[in-house]
Every structure is written in C-alpha cells, then in structure tokens.
PDB file of N, CA, C, O and CB in Angstrom:
ATOM      1  N   MET A   1      49.917 103.391 -96.575  1.00  0.00           N
ATOM      2  CA  MET A   1      48.794 102.870 -95.788  1.00  0.00           C
ATOM      3  C   MET A   1      47.465 103.292 -96.417  1.00  0.00           C
ATOM      4  O   MET A   1      47.281 104.452 -96.785  1.00  0.00           O
ATOM      5  CB  MET A   1      48.878 103.369 -94.321  1.00  0.00           C
ATOM      6  N   GLU A   2      46.545 102.334 -96.535  1.00  0.00           N
ATOM      7  CA  GLU A   2      45.241 102.632 -97.116  1.00  0.00           C
ATOM      8  C   GLU A   2      44.222 102.830 -96.001  1.00  0.00           C
ATOM      9  O   GLU A   2      43.878 101.878 -95.302  1.00  0.00           O
ATOM     10  CB  GLU A   2      44.790 101.502 -98.074  1.00  0.00           C
ATOM     11  N   PHE A   3      43.742 104.044 -95.830  1.00  0.00           N
ATOM     12  CA  PHE A   3      42.782 104.304 -94.764  1.00  0.00           C
ATOM     13  C   PHE A   3      41.390 103.787 -95.091  1.00  0.00           C
ATOM     14  O   PHE A   3      40.532 103.694 -94.212  1.00  0.00           O
ATOM     15  CB  PHE A   3      42.718 105.780 -94.484  1.00  0.00           C
ATOM     16  N   GLY A   4      41.168 103.449 -96.360  1.00  0.00           N
ATOM     17  CA  GLY A   4      39.861 102.942 -96.750  1.00  0.00           C
ATOM     18  C   GLY A   4      39.517 101.623 -96.067  1.00  0.00           C
ATOM     19  O   GLY A   4      38.352 101.361 -95.770  1.00  0.00           O
ATOM     20  N   ARG A   5      40.526 100.793 -95.819  1.00  0.00           N
ATOM     21  CA  ARG A   5      40.277  99.456 -95.258  1.00  0.00           C
ATOM     22  C   ARG A   5      40.771  99.321 -93.816  1.00  0.00           C
ATOM     23  O   ARG A   5      40.782  98.221 -93.263  1.00  0.00           O
ATOM     24  CB  ARG A   5      40.949  98.398 -96.124  1.00  0.00           C
ATOM     25  N   VAL A   6      41.175 100.423 -93.214  1.00  0.00           N
ATOM     26  CA  VAL A   6      41.716 100.360 -91.852  1.00  0.00           C
ATOM     27  C   VAL A   6      40.582 100.365 -90.832  1.00  0.00           C
ATOM     28  O   VAL A   6      39.682 101.201 -90.902  1.00  0.00           O
ATOM     29  CB  VAL A   6      42.679 101.544 -91.590  1.00  0.00           C
ATOM     30  N   THR A   7      40.628  99.434 -89.890  1.00  0.00           N
ATOM     31  CA  THR A   7      39.628  99.385 -88.824  1.00  0.00           C
ATOM     32  C   THR A   7      40.073 100.323 -87.698  1.00  0.00           C
ATOM     33  O   THR A   7      41.260 100.631 -87.589  1.00  0.00           O
ATOM     34  CB  THR A   7      39.434  97.919 -88.294  1.00  0.00           C
ATOM     35  N   PRO A   8      39.141 100.777 -86.865  1.00  0.00           N
ATOM     36  CA  PRO A   8      39.501 101.666 -85.751  1.00  0.00           C
ATOM     37  C   PRO A   8      40.597 101.081 -84.855  1.00  0.00           C
ATOM     38  O   PRO A   8      41.438 101.818 -84.339  1.00  0.00           O
ATOM     39  CB  PRO A   8      38.269 101.965 -84.910  1.00  0.00           C
ATOM     40  N   GLY A   9      40.589  99.778 -84.674  1.00  0.00           N
ATOM     41  CA  GLY A   9      41.617  99.136 -83.849  1.00  0.00           C
ATOM     42  C   GLY A   9      42.999  99.295 -84.456  1.00  0.00           C
ATOM     43  O   GLY A   9      43.961  99.590 -83.747  1.00  0.00           O
ATOM     44  N   GLU A  10      43.103  99.106 -85.752  1.00  0.00           N
ATOM     45  CA  GLU A  10      44.391  99.259 -86.442  1.00  0.00           C
ATOM     46  C   GLU A  10      44.853 100.710 -86.369  1.00  0.00           C
ATOM     47  O   GLU A  10      46.036 100.986 -86.172  1.00  0.00           O
ATOM     48  CB  GLU A  10      44.282  98.802 -87.920  1.00  0.00           C
ATOM     49  N   LEU A  11      43.914 101.625 -86.528  1.00  0.00           N
ATOM     50  CA  LEU A  11      44.241 103.039 -86.496  1.00  0.00           C
ATOM     51  C   LEU A  11      44.802 103.415 -85.124  1.00  0.00           C
ATOM     52  O   LEU A  11      45.774 104.165 -85.033  1.00  0.00           O
ATOM     53  CB  LEU A  11      43.000 103.891 -86.828  1.00  0.00           C
ATOM     54  N   MET A  12      44.194 102.894 -84.063  1.00  0.00           N
ATOM     55  CA  MET A  12      44.677 103.154 -82.708  1.00  0.00           C
ATOM     56  C   MET A  12      46.090 102.627 -82.536  1.00  0.00           C
ATOM     57  O   MET A  12      46.929 103.269 -81.903  1.00  0.00           O
ATOM     58  CB  MET A  12      43.745 102.520 -81.668  1.00  0.00           C
ATOM     59  N   GLU A  13      46.350 101.460 -83.100  1.00  0.00           N
ATOM     60  CA  GLU A  13      47.673 100.848 -82.988  1.00  0.00           C
ATOM     61  C   GLU A  13      48.717 101.719 -83.673  1.00  0.00           C
ATOM     62  O   GLU A  13      49.795 101.949 -83.125  1.00  0.00           O
ATOM     63  CB  GLU A  13      47.673  99.433 -83.599  1.00  0.00           C
ATOM     64  N   VAL A  14      48.400 102.199 -84.861  1.00  0.00           N
ATOM     65  CA  VAL A  14      49.317 103.071 -85.607  1.00  0.00           C
ATOM     66  C   VAL A  14      49.532 104.368 -84.835  1.00  0.00           C
ATOM     67  O   VAL A  14      50.660 104.848 -84.725  1.00  0.00           O
ATOM     68  CB  VAL A  14      48.766 103.371 -87.032  1.00  0.00           C
ATOM     69  N   ASP A  15      48.459 104.931 -84.303  1.00  0.00           N
ATOM     70  CA  ASP A  15      48.544 106.176 -83.553  1.00  0.00           C
ATOM     71  C   ASP A  15      49.402 105.984 -82.305  1.00  0.00           C
ATOM     72  O   ASP A  15      50.210 106.848 -81.964  1.00  0.00           O
ATOM     73  CB  ASP A  15      47.139 106.674 -83.170  1.00  0.00           C
ATOM     74  N   GLY A  16      49.228 104.865 -81.635  1.00  0.00           N
ATOM     75  CA  GLY A  16      50.017 104.564 -80.447  1.00  0.00           C
ATOM     76  C   GLY A  16      51.491 104.430 -80.779  1.00  0.00           C
ATOM     77  O   GLY A  16      52.344 104.904 -80.029  1.00  0.00           O
ATOM     78  N   GLN A  17      51.797 103.785 -81.902  1.00  0.00           N
ATOM     79  CA  GLN A  17      53.192 103.640 -82.326  1.00  0.00           C
ATOM     80  C   GLN A  17      53.795 104.998 -82.629  1.00  0.00           C
ATOM     81  O   GLN A  17      54.954 105.250 -82.299  1.00  0.00           O
ATOM     82  CB  GLN A  17      53.297 102.726 -83.559  1.00  0.00           C
ATOM     83  N   TYR A  18      53.021 105.879 -83.256  1.00  0.00           N
ATOM     84  CA  TYR A  18      53.512 107.222 -83.588  1.00  0.00           C
ATOM     85  C   TYR A  18      53.849 107.992 -82.313  1.00  0.00           C
ATOM     86  O   TYR A  18      54.896 108.633 -82.220  1.00  0.00           O
ATOM     87  CB  TYR A  18      52.460 107.998 -84.423  1.00  0.00           C
ATOM     88  N   ILE A  19      52.946 107.921 -81.329  1.00  0.00           N
ATOM     89  CA  ILE A  19      53.182 108.595 -80.048  1.00  0.00           C
ATOM     90  C   ILE A  19      54.425 108.017 -79.387  1.00  0.00           C
ATOM     91  O   ILE A  19      55.255 108.755 -78.858  1.00  0.00           O
ATOM     92  CB  ILE A  19      51.952 108.452 -79.109  1.00  0.00           C
ATOM     93  N   TYR A  20      54.552 106.680 -79.421  1.00  0.00           N
ATOM     94  CA  TYR A  20      55.707 106.003 -78.823  1.00  0.00           C
ATOM     95  C   TYR A  20      57.004 106.454 -79.490  1.00  0.00           C
ATOM     96  O   TYR A  20      57.992 106.734 -78.811  1.00  0.00           O
ATOM     97  CB  TYR A  20      55.556 104.474 -78.938  1.00  0.00           C
ATOM     98  N   TYR A  21      56.996 106.522 -80.805  1.00  0.00           N
ATOM     99  CA  TYR A  21      58.209 106.936 -81.529  1.00  0.00           C
ATOM    100  C   TYR A  21      58.559 108.392 -81.249  1.00  0.00           C
ATOM    101  O   TYR A  21      59.732 108.717 -81.061  1.00  0.00           O
ATOM    102  CB  TYR A  21      58.026 106.729 -83.037  1.00  0.00           C
ATOM    103  N   SER A  22      57.557 109.279 -81.217  1.00  0.00           N
ATOM    104  CA  SER A  22      57.841 110.690 -80.958  1.00  0.00           C
ATOM    105  C   SER A  22      58.357 110.878 -79.534  1.00  0.00           C
ATOM    106  O   SER A  22      59.240 111.703 -79.298  1.00  0.00           O
ATOM    107  CB  SER A  22      56.582 111.548 -81.188  1.00  0.00           C
ATOM    108  N   LEU A  23      57.809 110.116 -78.583  1.00  0.00           N
ATOM    109  CA  LEU A  23      58.323 110.188 -77.211  1.00  0.00           C
ATOM    110  C   LEU A  23      59.766 109.713 -77.170  1.00  0.00           C
ATOM    111  O   LEU A  23      60.620 110.327 -76.530  1.00  0.00           O
ATOM    112  CB  LEU A  23      57.453 109.343 -76.251  1.00  0.00           C
ATOM    113  N   ASN A  24      60.025 108.609 -77.864  1.00  0.00           N
ATOM    114  CA  ASN A  24      61.370 108.040 -77.895  1.00  0.00           C
ATOM    115  C   ASN A  24      62.391 109.018 -78.461  1.00  0.00           C
ATOM    116  O   ASN A  24      63.467 109.189 -77.888  1.00  0.00           O
ATOM    117  CB  ASN A  24      61.376 106.763 -78.713  1.00  0.00           C
ATOM    118  N   THR A  25      62.067 109.659 -79.570  1.00  0.00           N
ATOM    119  CA  THR A  25      63.006 110.586 -80.186  1.00  0.00           C
ATOM    120  C   THR A  25      63.215 111.805 -79.297  1.00  0.00           C
ATOM    121  O   THR A  25      64.314 112.357 -79.249  1.00  0.00           O
ATOM    122  CB  THR A  25      62.508 111.016 -81.570  1.00  0.00           C
ATOM    123  N   THR A  26      62.170 112.226 -78.593  1.00  0.00           N
ATOM    124  CA  THR A  26      62.305 113.365 -77.680  1.00  0.00           C
ATOM    125  C   THR A  26      63.253 113.011 -76.552  1.00  0.00           C
ATOM    126  O   THR A  26      64.116 113.810 -76.190  1.00  0.00           O
ATOM    127  CB  THR A  26      60.932 113.788 -77.115  1.00  0.00           C
ATOM    128  N   VAL A  27      63.102 111.824 -75.996  1.00  0.00           N
ATOM    129  CA  VAL A  27      63.974 111.368 -74.915  1.00  0.00           C
ATOM    130  C   VAL A  27      65.410 111.272 -75.412  1.00  0.00           C
ATOM    131  O   VAL A  27      66.333 111.719 -74.732  1.00  0.00           O
ATOM    132  CB  VAL A  27      63.501 110.005 -74.366  1.00  0.00           C
ATOM    133  N   MET A  28      65.604 110.691 -76.595  1.00  0.00           N
ATOM    134  CA  MET A  28      66.949 110.566 -77.166  1.00  0.00           C
ATOM    135  C   MET A  28      67.574 111.942 -77.361  1.00  0.00           C
ATOM    136  O   MET A  28      68.762 112.129 -77.101  1.00  0.00           O
ATOM    137  CB  MET A  28      66.903 109.807 -78.509  1.00  0.00           C
ATOM    138  N   ASP A  29      66.781 112.899 -77.814  1.00  0.00           N
ATOM    139  CA  ASP A  29      67.263 114.259 -78.031  1.00  0.00           C
ATOM    140  C   ASP A  29      67.751 114.871 -76.724  1.00  0.00           C
ATOM    141  O   ASP A  29      68.810 115.498 -76.681  1.00  0.00           O
ATOM    142  CB  ASP A  29      66.159 115.129 -78.644  1.00  0.00           C
ATOM    143  N   GLU A  30      66.976 114.686 -75.660  1.00  0.00           N
ATOM    144  CA  GLU A  30      67.355 115.210 -74.345  1.00  0.00           C
ATOM    145  C   GLU A  30      68.638 114.562 -73.852  1.00  0.00           C
ATOM    146  O   GLU A  30      69.529 115.242 -73.343  1.00  0.00           O
ATOM    147  CB  GLU A  30      66.229 114.984 -73.331  1.00  0.00           C
ATOM    148  N   VAL A  31      68.731 113.251 -74.002  1.00  0.00           N
ATOM    149  CA  VAL A  31      69.917 112.513 -73.546  1.00  0.00           C
ATOM    150  C   VAL A  31      71.156 112.984 -74.301  1.00  0.00           C
ATOM    151  O   VAL A  31      72.205 113.212 -73.699  1.00  0.00           O
ATOM    152  CB  VAL A  31      69.722 110.988 -73.737  1.00  0.00           C
ATOM    153  N   LEU A  32      71.031 113.130 -75.622  1.00  0.00           N
ATOM    154  CA  LEU A  32      72.168 113.589 -76.428  1.00  0.00           C
ATOM    155  C   LEU A  32      72.609 114.984 -76.002  1.00  0.00           C
ATOM    156  O   LEU A  32      73.805 115.253 -75.894  1.00  0.00           O
ATOM    157  CB  LEU A  32      71.806 113.586 -77.923  1.00  0.00           C
ATOM    158  N   ARG A  33      71.646 115.871 -75.759  1.00  0.00           N
ATOM    159  CA  ARG A  33      71.968 117.226 -75.345  1.00  0.00           C
ATOM    160  C   ARG A  33      72.680 117.217 -73.992  1.00  0.00           C
ATOM    161  O   ARG A  33      73.624 117.972 -73.761  1.00  0.00           O
ATOM    162  CB  ARG A  33      70.698 118.082 -75.278  1.00  0.00           C
ATOM    163  N   TRP A  34      72.200 116.343 -73.107  1.00  0.00           N
ATOM    164  CA  TRP A  34      72.769 116.194 -71.767  1.00  0.00           C
ATOM    165  C   TRP A  34      74.223 115.714 -71.853  1.00  0.00           C
ATOM    166  O   TRP A  34      75.096 116.216 -71.144  1.00  0.00           O
ATOM    167  CB  TRP A  34      71.924 115.205 -70.926  1.00  0.00           C
ATOM    168  N   ILE A  35      74.470 114.728 -72.738  1.00  0.00           N
ATOM    169  CA  ILE A  35      75.828 114.195 -72.921  1.00  0.00           C
ATOM    170  C   ILE A  35      76.744 115.274 -73.490  1.00  0.00           C
ATOM    171  O   ILE A  35      77.892 115.399 -73.063  1.00  0.00           O
ATOM    172  CB  ILE A  35      75.812 112.956 -73.855  1.00  0.00           C
ATOM    173  N   MET A  36      76.248 116.051 -74.447  1.00  0.00           N
ATOM    174  CA  MET A  36      77.061 117.089 -75.077  1.00  0.00           C
ATOM    175  C   MET A  36      77.527 118.135 -74.065  1.00  0.00           C
ATOM    176  O   MET A  36      78.605 118.709 -74.221  1.00  0.00           O
ATOM    177  CB  MET A  36      76.275 117.764 -76.195  1.00  0.00           C
ATOM    178  N   GLN A  37      76.731 118.386 -73.039  1.00  0.00           N
ATOM    179  CA  GLN A  37      77.114 119.351 -72.002  1.00  0.00           C
ATOM    180  C   GLN A  37      78.413 118.931 -71.321  1.00  0.00           C
ATOM    181  O   GLN A  37      79.278 119.761 -71.040  1.00  0.00           O
ATOM    182  CB  GLN A  37      75.993 119.493 -70.956  1.00  0.00           C
ATOM    183  N   PHE A  38      78.534 117.637 -71.063  1.00  0.00           N
ATOM    184  CA  PHE A  38      79.725 117.141 -70.372  1.00  0.00           C
ATOM    185  C   PHE A  38      80.956 117.064 -71.261  1.00  0.00           C
ATOM    186  O   PHE A  38      82.083 117.006 -70.771  1.00  0.00           O
ATOM    187  CB  PHE A  38      79.447 115.789 -69.800  1.00  0.00           C
ATOM    188  N   LYS A  39      80.730 117.063 -72.585  1.00  0.00           N
ATOM    189  CA  LYS A  39      81.879 116.971 -73.509  1.00  0.00           C
ATOM    190  C   LYS A  39      82.544 118.325 -73.720  1.00  0.00           C
ATOM    191  O   LYS A  39      83.638 118.403 -74.279  1.00  0.00           O
ATOM    192  CB  LYS A  39      81.432 116.403 -74.863  1.00  0.00           C
ATOM    193  N   LYS A  40      81.882 119.395 -73.270  1.00  0.00           N
ATOM    194  CA  LYS A  40      82.443 120.737 -73.466  1.00  0.00           C
ATOM    195  C   LYS A  40      83.661 120.936 -72.568  1.00  0.00           C
ATOM    196  O   LYS A  40      84.274 122.003 -72.588  1.00  0.00           O
ATOM    197  CB  LYS A  40      81.379 121.823 -73.175  1.00  0.00           C
TER     198      LYS A  40
END
C-alpha cells in the first residue's frame, strides 16, 4: 500500500477493516477455546 496517494477516506476504510479483522480473530479464538473445553 502506498500511503503517499491514500486519501483520509481510504485510510479510514483500511483502519476499519483492520479493526474488524482483529475483532473477528479474537471472537474465533474465544469460540475455539470454548469448544476445546467440552472436548476434554
């Protein structure tokens, strides 16, 4: 990604996607841990 030509709107979109992905992976991590408890 070239930050030289990125507009503030595009930057916000990328930042929002990053937050969305990190939230998603955190949720998936919790769900996996929760499932593993029952497999014991």
